[in-house]
N, CA, C and O atoms as a Maestro MAE file, in Angstrom:
{
 s_m_m2io_version
 :::
 2.0.0
}

f_m_ct {
 s_m_title
 :::
 protein
 m_atom[340] {
  # First column is atom index #
  i_m_mmod_type
  r_m_x_coord
  r_m_y_coord
  r_m_z_coord
  i_m_residue_number
  s_m_chain_name
  s_m_pdb_residue_name
  s_m_pdb_atom_name
  i_m_atomic_number
  :::
  1 25 48.762 64.475 -54.814 1 A "UNK " " N  " 7
  2 3 48.185 63.338 -54.146 1 A "UNK " " CA " 6
  3 2 46.929 62.922 -54.912 1 A "UNK " " C  " 6
  4 15 46.076 63.763 -55.201 1 A "UNK " " O  " 8
  5 25 46.808 61.651 -55.240 2 A "UNK " " N  " 7
  6 3 45.629 61.185 -55.985 2 A "UNK " " CA " 6
  7 2 44.340 61.367 -55.179 2 A "UNK " " C  " 6
  8 15 44.352 61.394 -53.948 2 A "UNK " " O  " 8
  9 25 43.243 61.490 -55.904 3 A "UNK " " N  " 7
  10 3 41.943 61.747 -55.271 3 A "UNK " " CA " 6
  11 2 41.532 60.626 -54.327 3 A "UNK " " C  " 6
  12 15 40.882 60.883 -53.314 3 A "UNK " " O  " 8
  13 25 41.898 59.388 -54.641 4 A "UNK " " N  " 7
  14 3 41.533 58.272 -53.777 4 A "UNK " " CA " 6
  15 2 42.180 58.398 -52.403 4 A "UNK " " C  " 6
  16 15 41.549 58.097 -51.390 4 A "UNK " " O  " 8
  17 25 43.433 58.838 -52.362 5 A "UNK " " N  " 7
  18 3 44.117 59.027 -51.084 5 A "UNK " " CA " 6
  19 2 43.457 60.138 -50.276 5 A "UNK " " C  " 6
  20 15 43.307 60.022 -49.060 5 A "UNK " " O  " 8
  21 25 43.067 61.206 -50.947 6 A "UNK " " N  " 7
  22 3 42.397 62.304 -50.251 6 A "UNK " " CA " 6
  23 2 41.079 61.837 -49.649 6 A "UNK " " C  " 6
  24 15 40.743 62.200 -48.522 6 A "UNK " " O  " 8
  25 25 40.334 61.032 -50.400 7 A "UNK " " N  " 7
  26 3 39.073 60.490 -49.906 7 A "UNK " " CA " 6
  27 2 39.310 59.586 -48.701 7 A "UNK " " C  " 6
  28 15 38.580 59.666 -47.712 7 A "UNK " " O  " 8
  29 25 40.312 58.739 -48.775 8 A "UNK " " N  " 7
  30 3 40.623 57.850 -47.656 8 A "UNK " " CA " 6
  31 2 41.043 58.644 -46.413 8 A "UNK " " C  " 6
  32 15 40.671 58.288 -45.295 8 A "UNK " " O  " 8
  33 25 41.804 59.700 -46.603 9 A "UNK " " N  " 7
  34 3 42.212 60.541 -45.469 9 A "UNK " " CA " 6
  35 2 40.987 61.213 -44.850 9 A "UNK " " C  " 6
  36 15 40.880 61.291 -43.626 9 A "UNK " " O  " 8
  37 25 40.057 61.703 -45.688 10 A "UNK " " N  " 7
  38 3 38.825 62.305 -45.180 10 A "UNK " " CA " 6
  39 2 38.049 61.299 -44.336 10 A "UNK " " C  " 6
  40 15 37.542 61.640 -43.267 10 A "UNK " " O  " 8
  41 25 37.954 60.050 -44.820 11 A "UNK " " N  " 7
  42 3 37.209 59.020 -44.105 11 A "UNK " " CA " 6
  43 2 37.882 58.682 -42.779 11 A "UNK " " C  " 6
  44 15 37.207 58.535 -41.760 11 A "UNK " " O  " 8
  45 25 39.199 58.558 -42.784 12 A "UNK " " N  " 7
  46 3 39.923 58.234 -41.552 12 A "UNK " " CA " 6
  47 2 39.807 59.367 -40.540 12 A "UNK " " C  " 6
  48 15 39.514 59.124 -39.369 12 A "UNK " " O  " 8
  49 25 40.033 60.595 -40.977 13 A "UNK " " N  " 7
  50 3 39.904 61.735 -40.069 13 A "UNK " " CA " 6
  51 2 38.459 61.874 -39.595 13 A "UNK " " C  " 6
  52 15 38.217 62.161 -38.422 13 A "UNK " " O  " 8
  53 25 37.510 61.675 -40.488 14 A "UNK " " N  " 7
  54 3 36.097 61.739 -40.098 14 A "UNK " " CA " 6
  55 2 35.745 60.683 -39.067 14 A "UNK " " C  " 6
  56 15 35.040 60.972 -38.100 14 A "UNK " " O  " 8
  57 25 36.226 59.464 -39.260 15 A "UNK " " N  " 7
  58 3 35.966 58.402 -38.290 15 A "UNK " " CA " 6
  59 2 36.583 58.695 -36.939 15 A "UNK " " C  " 6
  60 15 35.946 58.508 -35.902 15 A "UNK " " O  " 8
  61 25 37.827 59.155 -36.950 16 A "UNK " " N  " 7
  62 3 38.508 59.485 -35.693 16 A "UNK " " CA " 6
  63 2 37.822 60.656 -34.993 16 A "UNK " " C  " 6
  64 15 37.636 60.638 -33.777 16 A "UNK " " O  " 8
  65 25 37.448 61.670 -35.766 17 A "UNK " " N  " 7
  66 3 36.782 62.836 -35.175 17 A "UNK " " CA " 6
  67 2 35.411 62.462 -34.627 17 A "UNK " " C  " 6
  68 15 35.023 62.933 -33.558 17 A "UNK " " O  " 8
  69 25 34.684 61.633 -35.339 18 A "UNK " " N  " 7
  70 3 33.373 61.182 -34.867 18 A "UNK " " CA " 6
  71 2 33.481 60.363 -33.596 18 A "UNK " " C  " 6
  72 15 32.682 60.525 -32.673 18 A "UNK " " O  " 8
  73 25 34.472 59.480 -33.548 19 A "UNK " " N  " 7
  74 3 34.681 58.668 -32.354 19 A "UNK " " CA " 6
  75 2 35.059 59.555 -31.166 19 A "UNK " " C  " 6
  76 15 34.499 59.411 -30.080 19 A "UNK " " O  " 8
  77 25 36.012 60.473 -31.374 20 A "UNK " " N  " 7
  78 3 36.413 61.385 -30.296 20 A "UNK " " CA " 6
  79 2 35.232 62.228 -29.818 20 A "UNK " " C  " 6
  80 15 35.076 62.459 -28.619 20 A "UNK " " O  " 8
  81 25 34.412 62.681 -30.746 21 A "UNK " " N  " 7
  82 3 33.239 63.467 -30.386 21 A "UNK " " CA " 6
  83 2 32.279 62.635 -29.560 21 A "UNK " " C  " 6
  84 15 31.732 63.112 -28.565 21 A "UNK " " O  " 8
  85 25 32.070 61.379 -29.971 22 A "UNK " " N  " 7
  86 3 31.204 60.493 -29.200 22 A "UNK " " CA " 6
  87 2 31.718 60.282 -27.792 22 A "UNK " " C  " 6
  88 15 30.936 60.266 -26.841 22 A "UNK " " O  " 8
  89 25 33.028 60.119 -27.645 23 A "UNK " " N  " 7
  90 3 33.624 59.942 -26.324 23 A "UNK " " CA " 6
  91 2 33.454 61.212 -25.491 23 A "UNK " " C  " 6
  92 15 33.136 61.140 -24.304 23 A "UNK " " O  " 8
  93 25 33.663 62.362 -26.107 24 A "UNK " " N  " 7
  94 3 33.554 63.640 -25.387 24 A "UNK " " CA " 6
  95 2 32.107 63.916 -24.990 24 A "UNK " " C  " 6
  96 15 31.840 64.327 -23.860 24 A "UNK " " O  " 8
  97 25 31.180 63.694 -25.907 25 A "UNK " " N  " 7
  98 3 29.796 64.109 -25.699 25 A "UNK " " CA " 6
  99 2 28.971 63.062 -24.949 25 A "UNK " " C  " 6
  100 15 28.187 63.415 -24.069 25 A "UNK " " O  " 8
  101 25 29.134 61.785 -25.282 26 A "UNK " " N  " 7
  102 3 28.245 60.804 -24.661 26 A "UNK " " CA " 6
  103 2 28.960 59.599 -24.062 26 A "UNK " " C  " 6
  104 15 28.294 58.688 -23.569 26 A "UNK " " O  " 8
  105 25 30.264 59.562 -24.085 27 A "UNK " " N  " 7
  106 3 30.997 58.486 -23.439 27 A "UNK " " CA " 6
  107 2 31.313 57.292 -24.317 27 A "UNK " " C  " 6
  108 15 32.018 56.384 -23.877 27 A "UNK " " O  " 8
  109 25 30.812 57.262 -25.552 28 A "UNK " " N  " 7
  110 3 31.137 56.204 -26.507 28 A "UNK " " CA " 6
  111 2 30.905 56.736 -27.913 28 A "UNK " " C  " 6
  112 15 30.328 57.810 -28.082 28 A "UNK " " O  " 8
  113 25 31.344 56.003 -28.914 29 A "UNK " " N  " 7
  114 3 31.205 56.452 -30.293 29 A "UNK " " CA " 6
  115 2 29.793 56.258 -30.823 29 A "UNK " " C  " 6
  116 15 28.891 55.858 -30.086 29 A "UNK " " O  " 8
  117 25 29.609 56.544 -32.106 30 A "UNK " " N  " 7
  118 3 28.310 56.424 -32.761 30 A "UNK " " CA " 6
  119 2 28.238 55.237 -33.715 30 A "UNK " " C  " 6
  120 15 27.320 55.164 -34.531 30 A "UNK " " O  " 8
  121 25 29.173 54.322 -33.630 31 A "UNK " " N  " 7
  122 3 29.269 53.236 -34.592 31 A "UNK " " CA " 6
  123 2 30.178 53.670 -35.735 31 A "UNK " " C  " 6
  124 15 30.436 54.861 -35.909 31 A "UNK " " O  " 8
  125 25 30.657 52.721 -36.500 32 A "UNK " " N  " 7
  126 3 31.659 53.019 -37.535 32 A "UNK " " CA " 6
  127 2 31.145 54.045 -38.551 32 A "UNK " " C  " 6
  128 15 31.784 55.075 -38.767 32 A "UNK " " O  " 8
  129 25 30.024 53.775 -39.158 33 A "UNK " " N  " 7
  130 3 29.486 54.686 -40.178 33 A "UNK " " CA " 6
  131 2 29.047 56.006 -39.546 33 A "UNK " " C  " 6
  132 15 29.270 57.072 -40.120 33 A "UNK " " O  " 8
  133 25 28.429 55.941 -38.377 34 A "UNK " " N  " 7
  134 3 28.008 57.154 -37.682 34 A "UNK " " CA " 6
  135 2 29.178 58.048 -37.335 34 A "UNK " " C  " 6
  136 15 29.086 59.269 -37.457 34 A "UNK " " O  " 8
  137 25 30.295 57.444 -36.898 35 A "UNK " " N  " 7
  138 3 31.485 58.223 -36.583 35 A "UNK " " CA " 6
  139 2 31.996 58.974 -37.807 35 A "UNK " " C  " 6
  140 15 32.343 60.153 -37.724 35 A "UNK " " O  " 8
  141 25 32.038 58.281 -38.943 36 A "UNK " " N  " 7
  142 3 32.537 58.914 -40.174 36 A "UNK " " CA " 6
  143 2 31.622 60.062 -40.586 36 A "UNK " " C  " 6
  144 15 32.097 61.141 -40.939 36 A "UNK " " O  " 8
  145 25 30.321 59.833 -40.541 37 A "UNK " " N  " 7
  146 3 29.360 60.873 -40.943 37 A "UNK " " CA " 6
  147 2 29.449 62.080 -40.008 37 A "UNK " " C  " 6
  148 15 29.526 63.220 -40.465 37 A "UNK " " O  " 8
  149 25 29.438 61.822 -38.695 38 A "UNK " " N  " 7
  150 3 29.528 62.919 -37.726 38 A "UNK " " CA " 6
  151 2 30.839 63.677 -37.906 38 A "UNK " " C  " 6
  152 15 30.856 64.907 -37.854 38 A "UNK " " O  " 8
  153 25 31.937 62.951 -38.115 39 A "UNK " " N  " 7
  154 3 33.246 63.588 -38.274 39 A "UNK " " CA " 6
  155 2 33.359 64.424 -39.532 39 A "UNK " " C  " 6
  156 15 33.911 65.524 -39.501 39 A "UNK " " O  " 8
  157 25 32.840 63.914 -40.641 40 A "UNK " " N  " 7
  158 3 32.924 64.669 -41.896 40 A "UNK " " CA " 6
  159 2 32.043 65.914 -41.838 40 A "UNK " " C  " 6
  160 15 32.467 66.994 -42.250 40 A "UNK " " O  " 8
  161 25 30.817 65.769 -41.328 41 A "UNK " " N  " 7
  162 3 29.964 66.956 -41.176 41 A "UNK " " CA " 6
  163 2 30.596 67.913 -40.177 41 A "UNK " " C  " 6
  164 15 30.541 69.129 -40.359 41 A "UNK " " O  " 8
  165 25 31.197 67.372 -39.122 42 A "UNK " " N  " 7
  166 3 31.880 68.207 -38.136 42 A "UNK " " CA " 6
  167 2 33.045 68.967 -38.726 42 A "UNK " " C  " 6
  168 15 33.301 70.107 -38.338 42 A "UNK " " O  " 8
  169 25 33.760 68.353 -39.664 43 A "UNK " " N  " 7
  170 3 34.880 69.063 -40.291 43 A "UNK " " CA " 6
  171 2 34.382 70.242 -41.123 43 A "UNK " " C  " 6
  172 15 35.034 71.285 -41.182 43 A "UNK " " O  " 8
  173 25 33.241 70.075 -41.755 44 A "UNK " " N  " 7
  174 3 32.657 71.184 -42.520 44 A "UNK " " CA " 6
  175 2 32.199 72.293 -41.568 44 A "UNK " " C  " 6
  176 15 32.457 73.472 -41.809 44 A "UNK " " O  " 8
  177 25 31.518 71.905 -40.487 45 A "UNK " " N  " 7
  178 3 31.051 72.881 -39.505 45 A "UNK " " CA " 6
  179 2 32.241 73.594 -38.857 45 A "UNK " " C  " 6
  180 15 32.229 74.817 -38.718 45 A "UNK " " O  " 8
  181 25 33.261 72.839 -38.465 46 A "UNK " " N  " 7
  182 3 34.443 73.442 -37.841 46 A "UNK " " CA " 6
  183 2 35.174 74.385 -38.779 46 A "UNK " " C  " 6
  184 15 35.596 75.464 -38.364 46 A "UNK " " O  " 8
  185 25 35.328 73.995 -40.037 47 A "UNK " " N  " 7
  186 3 35.959 74.880 -41.019 47 A "UNK " " CA " 6
  187 2 35.171 76.156 -41.211 47 A "UNK " " C  " 6
  188 15 35.744 77.239 -41.324 47 A "UNK " " O  " 8
  189 25 33.844 76.028 -41.247 48 A "UNK " " N  " 7
  190 3 32.997 77.215 -41.384 48 A "UNK " " CA " 6
  191 2 33.125 78.108 -40.151 48 A "UNK " " C  " 6
  192 15 33.248 79.326 -40.274 48 A "UNK " " O  " 8
  193 25 33.094 77.493 -38.950 49 A "UNK " " N  " 7
  194 3 33.221 78.280 -37.717 49 A "UNK " " CA " 6
  195 2 34.531 79.054 -37.688 49 A "UNK " " C  " 6
  196 15 34.557 80.228 -37.316 49 A "UNK " " O  " 8
  197 25 35.619 78.398 -38.080 50 A "UNK " " N  " 7
  198 3 36.916 79.059 -38.047 50 A "UNK " " CA " 6
  199 2 37.018 80.181 -39.075 50 A "UNK " " C  " 6
  200 15 37.831 81.090 -38.908 50 A "UNK " " O  " 8
  201 25 36.220 80.138 -40.121 51 A "UNK " " N  " 7
  202 3 36.216 81.231 -41.088 51 A "UNK " " CA " 6
  203 2 35.353 82.391 -40.617 51 A "UNK " " C  " 6
  204 15 35.626 83.544 -40.950 51 A "UNK " " O  " 8
  205 25 34.300 82.088 -39.835 52 A "UNK " " N  " 7
  206 3 33.362 83.110 -39.381 52 A "UNK " " CA " 6
  207 2 33.904 83.883 -38.182 52 A "UNK " " C  " 6
  208 15 33.693 85.091 -38.078 52 A "UNK " " O  " 8
  209 25 34.597 83.200 -37.282 53 A "UNK " " N  " 7
  210 3 35.117 83.853 -36.084 53 A "UNK " " CA " 6
  211 2 36.301 84.732 -36.481 53 A "UNK " " C  " 6
  212 15 37.266 84.233 -37.060 53 A "UNK " " O  " 8
  213 25 36.246 86.020 -36.183 54 A "UNK " " N  " 7
  214 3 37.322 86.930 -36.591 54 A "UNK " " CA " 6
  215 2 38.657 86.579 -35.920 54 A "UNK " " C  " 6
  216 15 38.715 86.325 -34.716 54 A "UNK " " O  " 8
  217 25 39.702 86.571 -36.708 55 A "UNK " " N  " 7
  218 3 41.051 86.340 -36.199 55 A "UNK " " CA " 6
  219 2 41.405 84.886 -35.945 55 A "UNK " " C  " 6
  220 15 42.511 84.601 -35.486 55 A "UNK " " O  " 8
  221 25 40.498 83.955 -36.229 56 A "UNK " " N  " 7
  222 3 40.761 82.538 -35.989 56 A "UNK " " CA " 6
  223 2 40.833 81.822 -37.335 56 A "UNK " " C  " 6
  224 15 39.914 81.930 -38.148 56 A "UNK " " O  " 8
  225 25 41.886 81.117 -37.563 57 A "UNK " " N  " 7
  226 3 42.058 80.341 -38.792 57 A "UNK " " CA " 6
  227 2 42.562 78.954 -38.431 57 A "UNK " " C  " 6
  228 15 43.427 78.823 -37.565 57 A "UNK " " O  " 8
  229 25 42.038 77.907 -39.081 58 A "UNK " " N  " 7
  230 3 42.563 76.565 -38.813 58 A "UNK " " CA " 6
  231 2 43.986 76.428 -39.363 58 A "UNK " " C  " 6
  232 15 44.305 76.965 -40.424 58 A "UNK " " O  " 8
  233 25 44.815 75.721 -38.646 59 A "UNK " " N  " 7
  234 3 46.182 75.478 -39.089 59 A "UNK " " CA " 6
  235 2 46.220 74.288 -40.035 59 A "UNK " " C  " 6
  236 15 45.358 73.413 -39.958 59 A "UNK " " O  " 8
  237 25 47.197 74.243 -40.921 60 A "UNK " " N  " 7
  238 3 47.289 73.110 -41.841 60 A "UNK " " CA " 6
  239 2 47.835 71.870 -41.131 60 A "UNK " " C  " 6
  240 15 48.485 71.976 -40.090 60 A "UNK " " O  " 8
  241 25 47.569 70.713 -41.696 61 A "UNK " " N  " 7
  242 3 48.096 69.474 -41.156 61 A "UNK " " CA " 6
  243 2 46.990 68.537 -40.697 61 A "UNK " " C  " 6
  244 15 45.859 68.959 -40.456 61 A "UNK " " O  " 8
  245 25 47.336 67.260 -40.578 62 A "UNK " " N  " 7
  246 3 46.342 66.257 -40.223 62 A "UNK " " CA " 6
  247 2 45.841 66.426 -38.792 62 A "UNK " " C  " 6
  248 15 44.639 66.316 -38.549 62 A "UNK " " O  " 8
  249 25 46.728 66.690 -37.850 63 A "UNK " " N  " 7
  250 3 46.313 66.845 -36.456 63 A "UNK " " CA " 6
  251 2 45.388 68.055 -36.314 63 A "UNK " " C  " 6
  252 15 44.376 67.983 -35.616 63 A "UNK " " O  " 8
  253 25 45.724 69.147 -36.960 64 A "UNK " " N  " 7
  254 3 44.879 70.350 -36.898 64 A "UNK " " CA " 6
  255 2 43.547 70.109 -37.593 64 A "UNK " " C  " 6
  256 15 42.522 70.630 -37.155 64 A "UNK " " O  " 8
  257 25 43.544 69.333 -38.663 65 A "UNK " " N  " 7
  258 3 42.286 68.972 -39.325 65 A "UNK " " CA " 6
  259 2 41.420 68.137 -38.393 65 A "UNK " " C  " 6
  260 15 40.204 68.321 -38.341 65 A "UNK " " O  " 8
  261 25 42.037 67.227 -37.663 66 A "UNK " " N  " 7
  262 3 41.306 66.402 -36.707 66 A "UNK " " CA " 6
  263 2 40.712 67.273 -35.592 66 A "UNK " " C  " 6
  264 15 39.556 67.090 -35.211 66 A "UNK " " O  " 8
  265 25 41.491 68.204 -35.079 67 A "UNK " " N  " 7
  266 3 41.010 69.097 -34.023 67 A "UNK " " CA " 6
  267 2 39.853 69.956 -34.527 67 A "UNK " " C  " 6
  268 15 38.860 70.137 -33.822 67 A "UNK " " O  " 8
  269 25 39.976 70.484 -35.741 68 A "UNK " " N  " 7
  270 3 38.905 71.285 -36.337 68 A "UNK " " CA " 6
  271 2 37.640 70.455 -36.489 68 A "UNK " " C  " 6
  272 15 36.543 70.928 -36.190 68 A "UNK " " O  " 8
  273 25 37.789 69.215 -36.954 69 A "UNK " " N  " 7
  274 3 36.634 68.333 -37.143 69 A "UNK " " CA " 6
  275 2 35.971 68.001 -35.812 69 A "UNK " " C  " 6
  276 15 34.744 67.966 -35.725 69 A "UNK " " O  " 8
  277 25 36.762 67.761 -34.787 70 A "UNK " " N  " 7
  278 3 36.194 67.435 -33.473 70 A "UNK " " CA " 6
  279 2 35.442 68.642 -32.911 70 A "UNK " " C  " 6
  280 15 34.333 68.490 -32.400 70 A "UNK " " O  " 8
  281 25 36.019 69.819 -32.995 71 A "UNK " " N  " 7
  282 3 35.340 71.019 -32.509 71 A "UNK " " CA " 6
  283 2 34.019 71.221 -33.259 71 A "UNK " " C  " 6
  284 15 32.985 71.489 -32.647 71 A "UNK " " O  " 8
  285 25 34.062 71.093 -34.569 72 A "UNK " " N  " 7
  286 3 32.837 71.241 -35.366 72 A "UNK " " CA " 6
  287 2 31.808 70.178 -35.042 72 A "UNK " " C  " 6
  288 15 30.615 70.474 -34.988 72 A "UNK " " O  " 8
  289 25 32.245 68.940 -34.824 73 A "UNK " " N  " 7
  290 3 31.304 67.864 -34.515 73 A "UNK " " CA " 6
  291 2 30.682 68.044 -33.132 73 A "UNK " " C  " 6
  292 15 29.498 67.765 -32.947 73 A "UNK " " O  " 8
  293 25 31.462 68.505 -32.170 74 A "UNK " " N  " 7
  294 3 30.908 68.766 -30.834 74 A "UNK " " CA " 6
  295 2 29.854 69.870 -30.918 74 A "UNK " " C  " 6
  296 15 28.793 69.760 -30.304 74 A "UNK " " O  " 8
  297 25 30.135 70.919 -31.664 75 A "UNK " " N  " 7
  298 3 29.155 71.993 -31.855 75 A "UNK " " CA " 6
  299 2 27.916 71.447 -32.557 75 A "UNK " " C  " 6
  300 15 26.794 71.775 -32.170 75 A "UNK " " O  " 8
  301 25 28.101 70.628 -33.574 76 A "UNK " " N  " 7
  302 3 26.986 70.025 -34.307 76 A "UNK " " CA " 6
  303 2 26.099 69.211 -33.379 76 A "UNK " " C  " 6
  304 15 24.879 69.377 -33.388 76 A "UNK " " O  " 8
  305 25 26.687 68.342 -32.587 77 A "UNK " " N  " 7
  306 3 25.916 67.497 -31.672 77 A "UNK " " CA " 6
  307 2 25.208 68.345 -30.623 77 A "UNK " " C  " 6
  308 15 24.060 68.068 -30.274 77 A "UNK " " O  " 8
  309 25 25.879 69.372 -30.120 78 A "UNK " " N  " 7
  310 3 25.271 70.247 -29.119 78 A "UNK " " CA " 6
  311 2 24.042 70.961 -29.698 78 A "UNK " " C  " 6
  312 15 23.006 71.055 -29.039 78 A "UNK " " O  " 8
  313 25 24.163 71.459 -30.924 79 A "UNK " " N  " 7
  314 3 23.038 72.147 -31.562 79 A "UNK " " CA " 6
  315 2 21.905 71.159 -31.832 79 A "UNK " " C  " 6
  316 15 20.738 71.482 -31.610 79 A "UNK " " O  " 8
  317 25 22.235 69.962 -32.306 80 A "UNK " " N  " 7
  318 3 21.193 68.959 -32.560 80 A "UNK " " CA " 6
  319 2 20.480 68.579 -31.272 80 A "UNK " " C  " 6
  320 15 19.264 68.384 -31.279 80 A "UNK " " O  " 8
  321 25 21.208 68.470 -30.171 81 A "UNK " " N  " 7
  322 3 20.561 68.153 -28.895 81 A "UNK " " CA " 6
  323 2 19.661 69.273 -28.428 81 A "UNK " " C  " 6
  324 15 18.593 69.020 -27.870 81 A "UNK " " O  " 8
  325 25 20.083 70.524 -28.649 82 A "UNK " " N  " 7
  326 3 19.229 71.655 -28.275 82 A "UNK " " CA " 6
  327 2 17.919 71.655 -29.084 82 A "UNK " " C  " 6
  328 15 16.857 71.987 -28.557 82 A "UNK " " O  " 8
  329 25 18.010 71.285 -30.353 83 A "UNK " " N  " 7
  330 3 16.829 71.307 -31.219 83 A "UNK " " CA " 6
  331 2 15.887 70.132 -30.974 83 A "UNK " " C  " 6
  332 15 14.682 70.241 -31.201 83 A "UNK " " O  " 8
  333 25 16.439 69.000 -30.506 84 A "UNK " " N  " 7
  334 3 15.596 67.806 -30.362 84 A "UNK " " CA " 6
  335 2 15.112 67.575 -28.942 84 A "UNK " " C  " 6
  336 15 14.215 66.758 -28.732 84 A "UNK " " O  " 8
  337 25 15.676 68.265 -27.962 85 A "UNK " " N  " 7
  338 3 15.226 68.045 -26.575 85 A "UNK " " CA " 6
  339 2 14.385 69.173 -26.072 85 A "UNK " " C  " 6
  340 15 13.930 69.142 -24.929 85 A "UNK " " O  " 8
  :::
 }
 m_bond[339] {
  # First column is bond index #
  i_m_from
  i_m_to
  i_m_order
  :::
  1 1 2 1
  2 2 3 1
  3 3 4 2
  4 3 5 1
  5 5 6 1
  6 6 7 1
  7 7 8 2
  8 7 9 1
  9 9 10 1
  10 10 11 1
  11 11 12 2
  12 11 13 1
  13 13 14 1
  14 14 15 1
  15 15 16 2
  16 15 17 1
  17 17 18 1
  18 18 19 1
  19 19 20 2
  20 19 21 1
  21 21 22 1
  22 22 23 1
  23 23 24 2
  24 23 25 1
  25 25 26 1
  26 26 27 1
  27 27 28 2
  28 27 29 1
  29 29 30 1
  30 30 31 1
  31 31 32 2
  32 31 33 1
  33 33 34 1
  34 34 35 1
  35 35 36 2
  36 35 37 1
  37 37 38 1
  38 38 39 1
  39 39 40 2
  40 39 41 1
  41 41 42 1
  42 42 43 1
  43 43 44 2
  44 43 45 1
  45 45 46 1
  46 46 47 1
  47 47 48 2
  48 47 49 1
  49 49 50 1
  50 50 51 1
  51 51 52 2
  52 51 53 1
  53 53 54 1
  54 54 55 1
  55 55 56 2
  56 55 57 1
  57 57 58 1
  58 58 59 1
  59 59 60 2
  60 59 61 1
  61 61 62 1
  62 62 63 1
  63 63 64 2
  64 63 65 1
  65 65 66 1
  66 66 67 1
  67 67 68 2
  68 67 69 1
  69 69 70 1
  70 70 71 1
  71 71 72 2
  72 71 73 1
  73 73 74 1
  74 74 75 1
  75 75 76 2
  76 75 77 1
  77 77 78 1
  78 78 79 1
  79 79 80 2
  80 79 81 1
  81 81 82 1
  82 82 83 1
  83 83 84 2
  84 83 85 1
  85 85 86 1
  86 86 87 1
  87 87 88 2
  88 87 89 1
  89 89 90 1
  90 90 91 1
  91 91 92 2
  92 91 93 1
  93 93 94 1
  94 94 95 1
  95 95 96 2
  96 95 97 1
  97 97 98 1
  98 98 99 1
  99 99 100 2
  100 99 101 1
  101 101 102 1
  102 102 103 1
  103 103 104 2
  104 103 105 1
  105 105 106 1
  106 106 107 1
  107 107 108 2
  108 107 109 1
  109 109 110 1
  110 110 111 1
  111 111 112 2
  112 111 113 1
  113 113 114 1
  114 114 115 1
  115 115 116 2
  116 115 117 1
  117 117 118 1
  118 118 119 1
  119 119 120 2
  120 119 121 1
  121 121 122 1
  122 122 123 1
  123 123 124 2
  124 123 125 1
  125 125 126 1
  126 126 127 1
  127 127 128 2
  128 127 129 1
  129 129 130 1
  130 130 131 1
  131 131 132 2
  132 131 133 1
  133 133 134 1
  134 134 135 1
  135 135 136 2
  136 135 137 1
  137 137 138 1
  138 138 139 1
  139 139 140 2
  140 139 141 1
  141 141 142 1
  142 142 143 1
  143 143 144 2
  144 143 145 1
  145 145 146 1
  146 146 147 1
  147 147 148 2
  148 147 149 1
  149 149 150 1
  150 150 151 1
  151 151 152 2
  152 151 153 1
  153 153 154 1
  154 154 155 1
  155 155 156 2
  156 155 157 1
  157 157 158 1
  158 158 159 1
  159 159 160 2
  160 159 161 1
  161 161 162 1
  162 162 163 1
  163 163 164 2
  164 163 165 1
  165 165 166 1
  166 166 167 1
  167 167 168 2
  168 167 169 1
  169 169 170 1
  170 170 171 1
  171 171 172 2
  172 171 173 1
  173 173 174 1
  174 174 175 1
  175 175 176 2
  176 175 177 1
  177 177 178 1
  178 178 179 1
  179 179 180 2
  180 179 181 1
  181 181 182 1
  182 182 183 1
  183 183 184 2
  184 183 185 1
  185 185 186 1
  186 186 187 1
  187 187 188 2
  188 187 189 1
  189 189 190 1
  190 190 191 1
  191 191 192 2
  192 191 193 1
  193 193 194 1
  194 194 195 1
  195 195 196 2
  196 195 197 1
  197 197 198 1
  198 198 199 1
  199 199 200 2
  200 199 201 1
  201 201 202 1
  202 202 203 1
  203 203 204 2
  204 203 205 1
  205 205 206 1
  206 206 207 1
  207 207 208 2
  208 207 209 1
  209 209 210 1
  210 210 211 1
  211 211 212 2
  212 211 213 1
  213 213 214 1
  214 214 215 1
  215 215 216 2
  216 215 217 1
  217 217 218 1
  218 218 219 1
  219 219 220 2
  220 219 221 1
  221 221 222 1
  222 222 223 1
  223 223 224 2
  224 223 225 1
  225 225 226 1
  226 226 227 1
  227 227 228 2
  228 227 229 1
  229 229 230 1
  230 230 231 1
  231 231 232 2
  232 231 233 1
  233 233 234 1
  234 234 235 1
  235 235 236 2
  236 235 237 1
  237 237 238 1
  238 238 239 1
  239 239 240 2
  240 239 241 1
  241 241 242 1
  242 242 243 1
  243 243 244 2
  244 243 245 1
  245 245 246 1
  246 246 247 1
  247 247 248 2
  248 247 249 1
  249 249 250 1
  250 250 251 1
  251 251 252 2
  252 251 253 1
  253 253 254 1
  254 254 255 1
  255 255 256 2
  256 255 257 1
  257 257 258 1
  258 258 259 1
  259 259 260 2
  260 259 261 1
  261 261 262 1
  262 262 263 1
  263 263 264 2
  264 263 265 1
  265 265 266 1
  266 266 267 1
  267 267 268 2
  268 267 269 1
  269 269 270 1
  270 270 271 1
  271 271 272 2
  272 271 273 1
  273 273 274 1
  274 274 275 1
  275 275 276 2
  276 275 277 1
  277 277 278 1
  278 278 279 1
  279 279 280 2
  280 279 281 1
  281 281 282 1
  282 282 283 1
  283 283 284 2
  284 283 285 1
  285 285 286 1
  286 286 287 1
  287 287 288 2
  288 287 289 1
  289 289 290 1
  290 290 291 1
  291 291 292 2
  292 291 293 1
  293 293 294 1
  294 294 295 1
  295 295 296 2
  296 295 297 1
  297 297 298 1
  298 298 299 1
  299 299 300 2
  300 299 301 1
  301 301 302 1
  302 302 303 1
  303 303 304 2
  304 303 305 1
  305 305 306 1
  306 306 307 1
  307 307 308 2
  308 307 309 1
  309 309 310 1
  310 310 311 1
  311 311 312 2
  312 311 313 1
  313 313 314 1
  314 314 315 1
  315 315 316 2
  316 315 317 1
  317 317 318 1
  318 318 319 1
  319 319 320 2
  320 319 321 1
  321 321 322 1
  322 322 323 1
  323 323 324 2
  324 323 325 1
  325 325 326 1
  326 326 327 1
  327 327 328 2
  328 327 329 1
  329 329 330 1
  330 330 331 1
  331 331 332 2
  332 331 333 1
  333 333 334 1
  334 334 335 1
  335 335 336 2
  336 335 337 1
  337 337 338 1
  338 338 339 1
  339 339 340 2
  :::
 }
}
């Protein structure tokens, strides 16, 4: 798969994960760019969490990547809220 397609998939999954996180955490998204940023950072956080927790591994596939990104983004937002409030 060419690198451009991989980048586009990252952006789409990041946007969807950011939007879902916004809906879960605050009832609406963070705007188009905010959703992508939150989702991409969330995917990194979620991937790291799944590697750190013993016996838990993320499954392959787009849906599982989206779920991992949403879990990571929710954790990210929760930690940021704890630090700023």
